[in-house]
Structure formats: C-alpha cells, structure tokens
C-alpha positions as CSV (number, residue, x, y, z in Angstrom):
1,M,70.6,12.9,-13.9
2,T,67.4,11.2,-14.9
3,Q,64.2,13.2,-14.1
4,T,60.9,11.5,-13.5
5,H,57.4,12.8,-13.4
6,T,54.8,12.3,-10.8
7,P,52.3,9.6,-11.9
8,E,48.5,9.6,-11.4
9,W,47.6,13.2,-12.0
10,H,44.0,13.9,-12.6
11,T,41.6,16.9,-12.5
12,D,39.7,17.5,-9.3
13,E,36.1,16.4,-9.3
14,L,34.9,19.5,-7.4
15,S,37.3,22.0,-9.1
16,P,38.0,20.6,-12.6
17,S,40.5,23.3,-13.5
18,T,42.7,22.0,-10.6
19,V,45.2,19.2,-11.2
20,V,45.6,16.9,-8.2
21,M,47.7,14.0,-7.1
22,N,47.0,11.9,-4.0
23,G,44.4,14.5,-3.0
24,Q,46.8,17.4,-3.1
25,C,46.8,20.3,-5.5
26,V,49.6,20.1,-8.1
27,I,48.6,23.2,-10.1
28,E,45.6,25.4,-10.6
29,A,45.4,25.5,-14.4
30,P,46.6,28.7,-15.8
31,G,45.0,30.7,-18.6
32,P,45.8,34.1,-20.1
33,D,44.4,37.1,-18.4
34,G,40.7,36.9,-18.7
35,A,40.7,33.2,-19.6
36,D,37.3,31.7,-19.3
37,Y,36.5,28.6,-17.3
38,N,36.4,26.3,-20.4
39,E,39.9,27.4,-21.4
40,R,41.3,26.8,-17.9
41,L,39.5,23.4,-17.8
42,A,41.1,22.5,-21.2
43,N,44.5,23.5,-19.8
44,A,44.0,21.4,-16.7
45,R,43.0,18.3,-18.7
46,L,46.1,18.7,-20.9
47,I,48.4,19.1,-17.9
48,A,46.8,16.1,-16.2
49,A,47.3,14.0,-19.3
50,A,50.9,15.0,-19.8
51,P,52.5,12.0,-18.1
52,D,50.4,9.6,-20.1
53,L,51.1,11.5,-23.3
54,L,54.9,11.3,-22.7
55,E,54.6,7.6,-22.0
56,A,52.7,7.1,-25.2
57,L,55.2,9.1,-27.3
58,E,58.1,7.2,-25.8
59,A,56.4,3.9,-26.7
60,A,55.6,5.2,-30.2
61,A,59.3,6.2,-30.7
62,E,60.5,2.9,-29.4
63,H,58.1,1.0,-31.7
64,L,59.0,3.0,-34.7
65,D,62.8,2.6,-34.0
66,W,62.3,-1.2,-33.6
67,C,59.6,-1.9,-36.3
68,G,60.1,1.0,-38.7
69,Y,57.4,2.8,-40.5
70,G,56.0,-0.1,-42.6
71,D,56.3,0.0,-46.4
72,K,58.0,2.7,-48.5
73,Y,54.8,4.7,-48.8
74,E,54.2,4.8,-45.0
75,S,57.9,5.7,-44.5
76,E,57.7,8.6,-46.9
77,C,54.4,9.8,-45.4
78,A,56.0,9.9,-41.9
79,K,59.0,11.8,-43.3
80,D,56.8,14.2,-45.2
81,S,54.7,14.9,-42.1
82,K,57.9,15.3,-40.0
83,L,56.5,12.9,-37.5
84,P,59.8,11.4,-36.3
85,G,61.1,14.9,-35.5
86,K,57.9,16.0,-33.9
87,I,58.0,12.9,-31.6
88,T,61.6,13.4,-30.7
89,A,61.1,17.2,-30.1
90,A,58.1,16.6,-27.9
91,I,59.9,14.0,-25.7
92,A,62.9,16.3,-25.4
93,K,60.7,19.3,-24.4
94,A,58.9,17.2,-21.8
95,K,62.2,16.1,-20.3
96,G,63.8,19.6,-20.2
97,G,65.6,19.5,-23.5
98,E,65.3,21.7,-26.5
C-alpha cells in the first residue's frame, strides 16, 4: 500500500509553533519538557517543511540514479560522506521504513 502525505503544510501566522493545513491544526509542535518557544518554533518549521524535504530527497535520489555523481572524485566524495545511504535512509524513514 502506498502512503501519501498531506501537501501544503505551513506554520500558523498567529501561533507559529502550530503546523496547519487548510486552516486546521495538524500538530502543535512538540518540545521536550520545558522546551522554550524558539525550540518549539524550530520543530514546527521542520515539521511543516517535511513534505517538501521528502520531495527534494526523492528528486535528488532519482537524479543521482539517472545521472550519477559526476567524475570519479565526486563519486568518491559522495561515497566517503555516505550521502547515498543517508538519502535512502531518510526517504525510508519518512515513508515508514527503517
């Protein structure tokens, strides 16, 4: 079964630590006990950006699969940084995989 995410998330103008979609609250950004406002705001922004980040990672993975990593130096750099594995792992995590 394919899972899809809800597009068009953003932080609320009046309550920036709240992520909304179509005017309805999706989530009030969490923070550890005692989290300050700035930390909750940063969490909300990250949550709101998640669908766009997933789309960008999927596009990057497709591009790299299709075009490769450039010359030998760039390919070695990508492998040394573990970039391909990080992209794959992040996409899998976002889609409910391990």
